[in-house]
C-alpha positions in Angstrom: 0.2 0.1 0.1 3.2 2.7 0.3 4.2 2.2 -2.7 0.7 3.2 -4.6 1.0 6.4 -2.5 4.3 6.5 -3.5 3.4 5.9 -6.4 -0.2 8.2 -6.7 2.8 11.3 -4.9 5.5 10.4 -8.7 2.0 11.1 -11.0 1.3 13.4 -9.3 3.7 15.9 -9.3 4.7 14.6 -12.8 1.7 15.7 -14.1 1.2 19.4 -12.2 5.5 19.4 -12.8 5.2 19.9 -16.9 2.3 21.9 -16.6 4.3 24.4 -14.2 7.2 24.5 -16.5 4.9 24.9 -19.8 3.5 27.8 -17.8 7.9 29.7 -17.5 8.1 28.8 -20.7 5.3 30.6 -22.3 5.2 33.6 -19.6 9.3 34.1 -20.4 8.8 33.7 -24.3 5.9 36.4 -23.3 8.8 38.5 -21.8 11.2 37.9 -24.5 8.8 39.1 -27.3 7.0 41.4 -25.5 3.6 41.5 -27.8 2.1 44.1 -25.4 4.4 46.9 -26.9 3.3 50.0 -29.3 4.5 48.9 -32.4 7.2 51.2 -33.9 5.9 54.1 -36.5 6.2 56.8 -38.5 2.9 58.0 -39.5 2.2 60.9 -41.5 -0.5 63.1 -41.3 -0.8 64.1 -44.6 -0.6 61.6 -47.9 2.2 62.4 -49.7 5.3 62.0 -47.2 6.3 58.5 -45.4 9.0 58.6 -42.9 8.7 54.8 -42.1 11.1 53.7 -44.4 13.1 53.0 -42.6 11.9 53.2 -39.3 12.8 56.5 -37.3 15.8 55.8 -34.1 15.5 57.3 -31.1 18.2 57.6 -29.4 20.7 59.5 -26.8 23.5 60.7 -28.1 27.3 61.3 -26.1 25.5 64.9 -23.7 22.7 62.7 -23.1 19.9 64.2 -25.0 17.3 62.5 -27.0 18.1 62.7 -30.6 15.8 61.4 -34.2 17.3 59.4 -37.1 14.8 60.4 -39.7 14.1 59.4 -43.1 11.5 62.0 -44.8 10.5 60.5 -48.4 9.0 62.8 -50.9 5.4 61.5 -52.5 3.8 64.6 -53.4 4.5 64.2 -57.1 6.3 67.2 -56.8 9.7 68.7 -55.7 9.9 70.0 -52.5 12.1 72.1 -50.2 13.2 70.5 -46.8 13.2 74.4 -44.6 12.9 73.4 -40.9 11.9 69.9 -39.1 11.0 69.3 -35.0 10.7 66.5 -32.3 8.5 67.1 -29.9 5.9 65.4 -27.3 3.7 68.9 -27.3 0.4 69.3 -29.2 1.5 70.4 -32.4 -1.2 73.0 -32.2 1.7 74.9 -29.2 4.8 74.4 -31.9 5.1 77.4 -34.5 8.5 77.1 -37.2 9.7 80.0 -35.6 10.2 78.1 -32.1 14.1 78.4 -31.1 14.4 75.2 -31.0 13.5 74.6 -34.3 16.3 72.2 -36.6 16.3 74.8 -39.8 18.3 72.8 -42.7 22.1 74.1 -43.5 20.8 75.6 -47.3 19.7 79.5 -48.1 16.5 77.0 -49.6 16.9 74.1 -47.2 17.5 71.1 -49.5 16.0 70.0 -52.5 14.2 66.6 -52.3 13.0 65.4 -56.2 9.3 64.0 -55.6 10.2 59.7 -54.6 13.5 60.6 -53.0 14.1 61.8 -49.6 15.9 63.4 -46.6 18.1 61.8 -43.9 18.6 62.7 -40.8 21.2 61.1 -38.7 23.9 61.3 -36.1 26.3 60.0 -38.8 29.2 62.3 -40.3 28.9 60.9 -43.1 25.5 62.1 -43.9 23.4 65.5 -45.0 22.3 66.7 -41.9 22.7 65.7 -37.7 19.9 63.8 -36.1 17.2 66.0 -35.2 17.2 67.1 -31.1 13.5 66.1 -29.3 12.3 68.6 -26.4 9.0 68.1 -24.8 5.6 70.6 -24.4 7.2 72.2 -22.0 10.3 73.4 -24.6 13.1 72.0 -22.7 15.1 69.2 -23.8 12.9 65.9 -24.1 14.2 64.0 -20.5 14.6 60.1 -21.5 16.3 56.5 -20.6 17.0 53.9 -22.7 14.3 51.6 -23.4 11.8 53.8 -22.6 9.2 54.9 -25.2 8.8 58.5 -27.1 5.8 58.8 -28.1 5.8 62.1 -30.0 5.4 63.9 -33.3 8.2 65.3 -36.2 7.1 68.2 -37.6 8.2 69.5 -41.5 8.5 72.8 -42.6 9.3 73.0 -46.3 8.2 74.6 -49.7 7.2 73.5 -53.0 10.4 74.1 -55.4 7.6 76.6 -57.8 6.4 78.8 -54.5 6.4 81.8 -55.5 7.2 83.2 -51.5 9.4 80.9 -49.8 8.7 82.3 -46.4 5.2 80.8 -46.1 5.6 77.5 -44.8 3.5 74.8 -46.0 3.3 72.6 -42.7 2.7 68.2 -42.4 2.8 66.7 -39.1 3.5 62.3 -38.3 3.2 60.5 -35.5 6.1 58.8 -33.8 6.9 55.8 -31.5 9.9 54.2 -30.8 11.6 52.8 -28.2 15.1 54.7 -26.9 18.1 53.1 -28.0 21.7 54.3 -26.3 
């Protein structure tokens, strides 16, 4: 009789042991894959622009500033001159192109981007331009740590190549979600 009690206990441990092991494996897979996090995206509200090929990179530079690397594609059907860009967590109604932290593209007429082409803003010293510094709603440098989620906006001010008055800028905004990397 003692043998049967030991056998029942062993069967109980084996059955529930395998079930517990399976649960631990599933939990480990969920932690590793993190399917509940928001997807990284960059989506312009206006048709004709794209910034998701490749996805923007939000990172901390050597000074601890939050910066964004992004490639802005012109799919408007005509050439544009990108004049200014801005990365912010502020509501877009609170931002204008005269903000002192707006990144001004070098050159008198900005940077000409033919239709079907792109302009890259990157911290890479070989790139045309530098990464874009990100600011919060109070117009201060954004403070984020590695692996935190950035939810903000990329604002682009531009002119069409044939605009008569180059001082009147067109505006397009993109919503950006990305993890901050070092």
